[in-house]
N, C-alpha and C positions, 0 to 999 in steps of 0.2 A: 490757529491750530495747524500744526504741520503733521506730516505723515508719521514721523518718528514719535510723536506725542500720543498717538492713538493706542489704546490698550484694549484687549478683548473684554467683553462684558462678563463671560463665564470663563473661569480658569479651567484648564484641561485637568480632568480627574485622572489621577494615577491608577494604573491597573493593580489589582491585588496579586501579589506574587505568591505562588503556591510552592511550597518546598520546606526545607529545614528552616526553622526560625520564623516561619510565616504566621499569620494570624488565622490560619485555617485549621488549627488543631494539630494533633500528633501524627495523623496518618497522611496528611497532605493530599487528600483527594483520591487515594488509592484504596480506601476501604481498610478492613482489619487484616485478618490473616489470609493465607492462601497463596497459590502459585503466582497469580497475577499481581499480587501486591509486593512480591519480592523484587530484589534488584536484578536487573538483566532481563526482565520479561519484555519480549518484543513479539508483536503479532506478525507472523509470516504471511506474505501475500498468497492467496489461494492458487494463483497461476503457477507458483513454484512447485506446489504439491502435484499439480496436474502434469507438469513436465517430468517430474520424477517417476510417475507411474507409467510413462510411455517407454516401451522397450527400445534399447539402442540397436539400430540396424547396422549391418556391416558397412564400414567405410563412411559412416556419417556421424557427425557429432551432435547436432542439435535439430534434427528434422522432426516435424510434428507427426501426428497420426495420419496415416494414408487411408484414403477411401478405397472402396472396392474397385478393382480394375475392370474396365469394360472391354469386351471382345467384339470386334466388328466382323461379321461374316460376309465373305465376298460371294457374289453370284458367279457361277461358272459360265464362262463365255462359250458360245457355240462357234467352232471354227471348222 
């Protein structure tokens, strides 16, 4: 027995292909009607919507939300 004569006990099972002509039925895993089952439906990342809600500040392109500014009070020195 050589190394090239050894064969695996279990054959690799092929994946079920979902789509046109597959064995998954006519809807191919998308359900029936509706906006999500139509062509071109993509889920947008939630971070993109958050970035669009932030107002654009002068002279900046992609800065995030700014926190409240902190003021530091100086003590008056006696001279």
